[in-house]
C-alpha positions in Angstrom: 9.0 132.0 9.0 11.6 132.1 11.8 12.9 135.5 12.4 16.7 136.5 12.3 18.8 135.0 15.0 19.7 138.2 16.7 21.0 136.6 19.8 22.4 133.2 19.2 23.5 130.8 21.9 27.1 129.5 21.8 25.7 126.1 20.7 23.6 125.3 17.8 20.1 123.9 18.7 18.5 120.7 17.4 17.3 122.6 14.5 20.8 123.5 13.5 22.0 119.9 13.5 23.2 118.8 10.1 21.7 115.7 8.6 22.7 113.9 5.5 20.9 112.2 2.7 21.7 110.6 -0.7 20.0 109.9 -3.9 21.2 109.1 -7.4 24.7 109.7 -6.7 24.2 113.1 -4.9 24.8 113.7 -1.2 22.5 116.4 0.4 22.9 118.5 3.5 19.8 119.3 5.7 19.0 120.7 9.1 16.6 118.2 10.4 14.1 119.0 7.8 13.3 118.1 4.2 14.8 121.5 2.9 18.0 121.1 1.1 20.9 123.1 2.3 23.5 122.1 -0.2 24.6 119.1 -2.4 27.5 117.3 -3.8 27.9 115.0 -6.7 30.0 112.1 -5.2 31.8 111.5 -8.6 32.5 115.2 -9.1 32.6 117.0 -5.8 33.5 120.5 -7.4 30.4 120.5 -9.7 27.7 122.9 -8.7 24.9 120.4 -8.6 22.1 122.9 -7.4 21.2 125.5 -10.2 21.1 128.3 -7.9 24.7 127.7 -6.7 25.8 128.0 -10.3 23.9 131.2 -10.7 25.6 132.6 -7.7 28.7 132.6 -9.9 27.2 135.1 -12.3 29.4 137.8 -11.1 32.1 136.4 -13.4 30.2 138.1 -16.3 31.5 141.4 -14.8 34.6 140.7 -12.7 37.6 138.4 -13.1 38.3 136.3 -9.8 40.4 138.4 -7.6 44.2 137.3 -7.1 44.9 139.0 -3.9 41.7 139.8 -2.1 39.3 137.0 -1.3 36.1 135.7 -2.6 33.8 135.8 0.4 30.9 133.4 1.3 28.4 134.1 3.9 27.1 130.7 4.8 29.0 127.6 4.0 26.2 125.2 3.3 27.5 122.1 1.9 30.8 123.7 0.8 29.7 123.7 -2.9 30.8 127.2 -3.7 33.8 126.8 -1.7 35.1 123.7 -3.4 34.1 125.3 -7.0 36.0 128.4 -6.2 39.1 126.5 -4.8 39.3 124.4 -8.0 38.3 126.8 -10.7 40.1 130.1 -9.4 43.2 130.9 -7.9 41.5 133.2 -5.3 41.8 133.0 -1.6 38.4 132.0 -0.1 37.0 133.3 3.1 33.7 131.3 4.3 31.8 132.8 7.3 29.8 130.1 9.2 28.2 130.4 12.5 27.6 126.7 13.0 30.6 124.7 13.8 28.8 121.5 13.1 28.2 122.5 9.4 32.0 123.0 9.0 32.6 119.5 10.6 29.9 118.0 8.2 31.6 119.6 5.2 35.0 118.3 6.0 33.6 114.8 7.1 30.9 114.2 4.4 31.3 116.8 1.6 34.9 116.6 0.9 35.9 120.2 1.7 39.7 120.5 1.0 42.1 121.4 3.6 43.4 124.1 1.4 45.9 126.9 2.4 43.7 129.3 0.3 40.5 128.6 2.5 39.9 130.3 5.7 36.7 129.6 7.7 35.5 132.2 10.3 33.0 130.8 12.9 31.1 134.0 13.5 27.6 135.5 12.7 27.6 136.8 9.3 26.1 140.1 10.4 28.7 140.6 13.0 31.4 139.8 10.6 30.6 142.2 7.9 29.9 144.9 10.5 33.6 144.6 11.6 35.5 147.5 10.0 38.5 145.2 9.8 37.0 143.3 6.9 36.3 146.5 4.8 37.4 146.2 1.4 38.6 142.5 1.9 36.3 140.7 -0.5 35.5 142.4 -3.9 33.1 139.2 -4.4 30.7 138.4 -1.7 28.1 135.6 -2.1 25.4 135.5 0.5 23.3 132.5 1.3 22.1 132.5 4.7 19.1 130.3 5.7 17.8 128.5 8.8 16.4 125.0 9.2 13.2 126.2 7.4 15.3 127.4 4.2 12.9 130.2 3.4 13.6 133.8 4.2 17.3 134.9 4.8 18.2 135.3 8.4 20.1 138.5 7.6 18.5 140.9 5.1 18.3 144.4 6.9 19.5 147.7 5.1 22.4 147.9 7.6 23.5 144.3 6.8 23.5 144.9 3.2 25.4 148.2 3.7 27.9 146.4 5.7 28.3 143.9 2.9 28.9 146.9 0.5 31.7 148.0 2.8 33.2 144.5 2.6 33.2 144.8 -1.2 35.4 147.8 -1.1 35.6 150.4 -3.8 34.5 148.1 -6.7 32.8 144.7 -6.1 29.7 142.6 -6.6 27.3 141.0 -4.0 25.4 137.9 -5.0 22.5 137.0 -2.9 20.2 133.9 -2.8 16.6 134.8 -2.4 13.3 133.1 -2.9 11.1 134.9 -5.5 7.7 133.7 -4.3 8.5 134.3 -0.7 7.3 137.3 1.3 10.7 138.2 2.2 11.6 138.8 -1.5 10.2 142.3 -2.1 11.7 143.5 1.4 15.2 142.3 0.3 14.8 143.9 -2.9 14.1 147.2 -1.3 16.7 146.8 1.2 19.4 146.0 -1.5 18.2 148.9 -3.5 18.7 151.1 -0.6 22.1 149.9 0.2 23.4 149.8 -3.3 21.5 152.9 -4.7 19.2 150.7 -7.0 22.2 149.1 -8.9 20.8 145.6 -9.1 20.5 142.8 -11.7 17.9 140.1 -11.1 18.5 136.7 -12.7 15.3 134.6 -13.6 13.7 132.6 -11.0 14.6 128.8 -11.3 12.2 126.0 -10.9 13.2 125.5 -7.1 12.0 129.1 -6.4 15.4 130.6 -5.9 16.1 134.1 -7.3 19.7 135.3 -7.5 20.4 139.0 -7.3 23.5 140.8 -8.1 24.2 144.1 -6.4 27.1 146.4 -7.7 29.5 148.8 -6.0 32.0 151.1 -7.6 31.9 153.1 -10.8 28.8 152.9 -13.0 28.7 150.0 -15.3 27.8 150.5 -19.0 28.4 147.4 -21.2 27.1 146.7 -24.7 24.8 143.8 -24.9 27.0 142.2 -27.5 30.0 142.5 -25.2 28.2 140.8 -22.5 27.3 138.0 -24.6 30.7 137.6 -25.8 32.1 137.6 -22.1 29.5 135.0 -21.3 31.0 132.7 -23.9 34.4 133.1 -22.3 32.9 132.4 -18.8 31.0 129.4 -20.1 34.2 127.9 -21.8 36.4 128.7 -18.9 34.3 127.7 -15.9 31.7 125.3 -17.3 28.9 127.4 -16.2 25.6 128.2 -18.2 26.9 131.9 -18.6 25.3 132.5 -22.0 21.9 131.7 -20.6 22.4 134.2 -17.7 23.7 136.9 -20.2 20.7 136.4 -22.5 18.4 137.0 -19.5 20.3 140.3 -18.6 20.3 141.6 -22.1 16.6 142.3 -21.6 17.7 145.3 -19.4 19.5 146.9 -22.2 18.5 150.2 -23.5 19.8 151.2 -27.0 21.9 148.0 -26.7 23.7 149.0 -23.6 23.2 147.4 -20.1 23.7 150.0 -17.3 24.1 149.2 -13.5 
C-alpha cells in the first residue's frame, strides 16, 4: 500500500490522472487503475450510486444539516456527496481536493454544479484541517481520502483526526470511509478513538469492503433506541436514504434501550 503523501509535488503524477469508464448508465471515476473512486448515474446525477457514499450521510441520524456553517468534504472524488448535499440540503458545502484535475473532471464529466453554495479548496486535506482558521467551520465533515490504489487512507494519524475534530467545533460528527478487511483499519480505529475519546459508531461493512465510522464531538449522546429508529424513518422519507437499515445496525449498541456515544 502506498504511504501517505507527506510531500506532494505541485503537479499530480500519472497515478493521479483521472480516467473515466461507463457501464449500464453509470459513469465511474478512476486513477489509471481498476479501483473505482466515484460514480454518477447519468439519468440521476444526485443519486448516491455507491452504497458507501450513502452511508457517509448516516450523520443525519444525529444532526440536522447546518444552515450557516458548512458541510465539509475531504476528498471530492466524482462529486457524488457534493451533488447530493447541494440538491438535498440548504447547507453550504466546502470540498477540499488536492488534485486540480479531479475538480476539472467533476465539472466536465460528472455534472458538478457551479453553485454559489459550493466552495472548492485545492489543498492537502491534512494541511487544511490543521489551519486554525477552519476551526469550528464544519459541524459535519466527511473524509474519503484515497490514492490510486484505493486501499488505506492517505491521511489517518491521531494528529489528523484531532485536527478534524477541531474543524467540527463544539458539536459535530466526522464520517470516515475505511476498508474493514485492510490492515489500515485497526490503526484507524485506534487513532480515531484516541482523537475522539472512544466516541465512535461503526456501520456494518458493505460487500465492497467499505466500513463507515462516525466519530462524535460535543456533549455525550444518549438516545433511546426507539427514538433513533423514529428519526431514521424521517431521514429515509426526507432524503431517500436507507436510514432505517443504519439505525437497526446501531441499535445493537444499545444498553437498557439507550444508545450512548
